[in-house]
N, C-alpha and C positions, 0 to 999 in steps of 0.2 A: 806502676806498670800492671797491666792485666795479665794474670798467669793462667786463667781458665775462662772458657766461654760457657754460657748456660747451655743446657741440653737442647733447647729449642733454637737458639742462635738465629742468624740471618738466613739460614737455609730453609726456614719454615714460613716464607712470606705468604703462601697460599693456605693459611691456617684454617680459617673457620667460618667464614661468613656465607653461609648457604641456607636454603629455605625449607619450609614446612614439612611435616612428617605425618603420615597416615598410619592407621593401625589396621592390620589385616592378619588373618590366620591362613590365608591362601598364598602359597608360594609364588603364584603367578601375578599377584597384585603388587602394586607399589606400596611402600611403607613397611613397618615392622611385620615380621611373621614369627610364629612359634618356631623355635629352634628344633630341627629334626636331626641334628648330629652332624653328619658329614657335609662338606661344601655342596650346595645344591647344583651348581653348574660345573662342567668339566674344567679341570685345571690343566692348561695346555702348555705352561711354561715351567722350566726347571730352575731351581734355586741357582743363581748365578755366582760364579767365583768359588774360591776355596774357603767356604764358610767353616768356622769352628763351631760345631754343634755337639761337642763332646759332653757339655754340661746339661743338655736337655733332659729333663726329668730328675736331675740330681742337684741343680743349682740351689743356692740358698741366698737369702737377703744379705747383702754385704753389711758387715758390722765391724767397724774398726775398734781398736782398743785404746789408742792414745788420742787425747784431744788435740785439735789443731785450730788455731784462730785465724780468721780471715775477714774479708769484706764481701758482703753480698750487695752487688750493684744492680739496681732495678731501673730499666729504661723503657721508653715507649717504642714499640717494635719498628714502626716505619720512620718516625721522626728522629729516633735515637736520643731524644731529650730525656734527661733524668726524671724519674717520677718522684717528686719530693713531698715530704710531710704526709706520707701515705701509710696507713696501717697495714702491717704484714704479720700474719700468724705463721710461725715456723714450727713444724711438727717433727721432732727429732726421731720419732719411731716410724715415720713414713705413713702414718695413719691419720687422716683428717677427720676430726670430730666437730660437732656443732659448737661446742664450747672449747675454748682454749685454756686448758688447765695444766698446771705444773704436775709432774716434772717433764711430761712429754711435749708440752707446747708452751711457747712464750710469744707474747705480742711485742712487736717493735714498731717504730716509726722511722721512715727514711729521713735522712737529713737533706740539706740544701743541694747536695750532689747526687741524691738518689741512693745513698749508701747506708748500710747498717753494719755494725760490728757483730760477728757471729762466731761462736765456738762450738764445734761438733766433733764427734770422733772421726778420725781420718778415714776418708774413702767411703764412709757410710752413706746410705740413701736417706734422704729426708724429703718432706713435702712442705709446700708453703701455700698460703691463701692470701691473695692480694685483694684487699677490700676495694670495692668500686668507689670511684671519685670522679672529679671532672677531668682527670688525666687518664683513667683506665676503667675498662669494664672489669667485672670480677674475674679473677684467674685462680684456678686450682692446679697445682703442679705436683705430680707424684714421681717417685723413683728418680729423684735428682741426686746425682753423686756429689758429695762434698769434696773439698780439697784434700789432697794428700800432703800438702806443704803450705805454709802461710802464703797468702796471695789474695786475689780477687776473683770472684765468680759472678758473671753477668747473666741476669735472667730477665725476660721481657714482661711488660704489661702491654695491653692493647686498648687504645682509645676506641670509643664507639665509631668514630669516623674511619679508623683503620679497618674495623670489621666490615663496615659497609663497602669500602673500597675493594677489599679482598673478595667480597661476594661476587663482584663483576667478573672475576677471573673464572668462576665456575658457572656463570649464567644462573645464579641463584640470588634470592633475596633472603637475608638472614631474618628469621622470625624472633627478634630480640626480646619481645614481650612475653613469649610463651615457651621458647625452646632454647637449647644450648648447643655447644659444639665440642668436639674432641679431636685432638691431633697428637701425633707423636712420631716415633722412629723405631723401626724394627732393627735390632742389633744381634750379633752372634755372641758366643761366650767370651770373646776377646773384646767386645764392644765395637766391632766393626759393623758398618751398615749392611743390611741384607737387601739384595735386589731380587725381584720376582717373588715377593711375599704378599699374600692376601690378608689384609686386616679385616676382621669381622667385629663389629661393635654390637653389644647386647645391652638391653635394659631389662633386668631380670633375666628370664629365660627366652626373651623375645629378641630376635635379631633385627636390627635396623637395616633395611634394604634400600638401595638407591632407587629413586623414582625416575620417571621419564625426564629426559633432558629438557623437553619443552616446558615442563612444569617448574617454573622458577620458585615455587613454594614447596617443592618436594625435597626429601632428604637426599644426600649424596655421600657415599663412602668410596674413597678412591685412593690409590697411591699417587705419589707426585714424582715428576721428573723436572727438576728445577722448580719453577713456580707454576707449572701447568699440570693438570691431571693427566695421568697416563691413559693411553687408549684402552688398555685391557684391565685397568683398575688395580694392577699389582704395583708394588713399590718400585721406584726407579733406583738409580745408583746411590742416592742419598739415604735410602731406606725409609723415607718419610711417607706418612699417610695422613689423611684428613677425613673426619666425619662431621657433618654439619646438620643442623636442625635435629638434634638428638633430644628426646623427651627428658626433662630434668628428673634426676633420681639419685639416691644414695646407693643404688644397687646396679651399678654399671660395670662392665668389663670389656676388654679387648682381647680377642684371640688372634694369634698370627699362625697362618697355615702355609705350608710350602711342599712342593714336590722336590725331594732331596736327591733323586736320581732318575734318569730317563726311564719313563714307562711306569714309575712307581705311583702308588696312590698318594693323595695329599695327606700330610701329617701335621698334627698340632705341634708347633715348636715353641710357642710362647704364650703367656697370658698375663694380663695386668688388670687389677681392679681399681676403680676410681669412682668419683662422683661427677655428676653433670648438673650445672646450675643454670637457671634462666638467664639469658643474655650474656652468659659467660663462656670462657674457654677453659677446657681441661687439657693439660699437657702431660704426656707420659712417655717414658722409654719402655719398650717391651723387649726384654732380653730372653734368655733361654728359660724354658719351662722349669719351675722350681719344685722342690720337694717339701717346702716348709710353709705352704699356704695354710691359713687358718682352717681347721677341720670344718667341713660343711660349707665353705665359701665357694663362690662361683668358679674360681680357678682351680680349687681342690677337686671339685666335681668334674670339671673339664679334663684335668690331668688324669683322674682315675678312669674316666671313660675312654681316654686315649691309651690306657694300659700302663700308666706310670704310677 
C-alpha cells in the first residue's frame, strides 16, 4: 500500500515542456533580464486563504533524528508505468553535486517494479537525480520530504514524449537540446499550498521573463490552475508553478512573492536553490523563507535584501 505521494504528484501535469529563451538587460524585452529587486509589474492580487507565514525568515531545513526505512517508487508521469533498471542518485543532505560521493550521496538502481529501498532520517528533506534513459529525461528534484513512518513514496520521471505533449498545453515548443525547465509548488509553513503567489525564476542574478505568447520558442513562467496556466501568472489553488526553457546552470533559484494583506507591497516569502540541466526537469517545493541558507548563496542574499 502506498502511504505517501511524491511532492510533484499527478497535480503537476503541465510541468515543463515550453520553448526558447532570450537574453536581455532591458526590462521591456522578452527573455531574461538583470534582476532589479522588487517585482517589476504591479501585484494586484492578495494571498488567498488563511496562510501560515509565521516561519517566514526563521524556517530551517527539516532534519530528523531517527532513521526510517521505506520504498521510493519511480514512475513515468503520464503513463504511470514504473521506471525500471534506472540509475538514481539520492542526496541525503538535499544538495546535488556532480559526483555522487558518500556519505551524502548513494547511487541506486530501480527494480522491475520501479522501486528501491531507502533509509533516511524521518521527515528530512532529500534530493534525487534520475539519470536519462529510454524511459525518462533527466530529472533533478530538491526539497523532497522523506517519510515519517515506514511506507512508500512515489516520485515521477518524464519521458521525452511526455515533455513534448505537455508543451502543447502552453503553446510552446520545448528546446530540449539547449534548455531545461523548472516546476514546483509554493507552500506555507504548515505545508499547505499557497494561492496568488508569484514565482520568479533566476539564473545567476538574471530573472527569466516570459516571452510573447505568439513566440513558441520563448520562455514562460506562470502559475497553474489545474493543468492550465493562470491568466495572471500567479499560482492557483494547488500552489503550482512552471518555468520552461530555462538556461541550464548550477546557479538557479526560485523566489516566491506575495501580497500578504490588502494594499500592502509585495513581499518575498520563500526561496529555493536548484540546478537546471539541458533537456531535463527540475522539481522543487518552495516553503517559507529560511534563516539557514549557506552564507553568500542566492537565497541568503535575497533574504537579507528583504530584511531577514
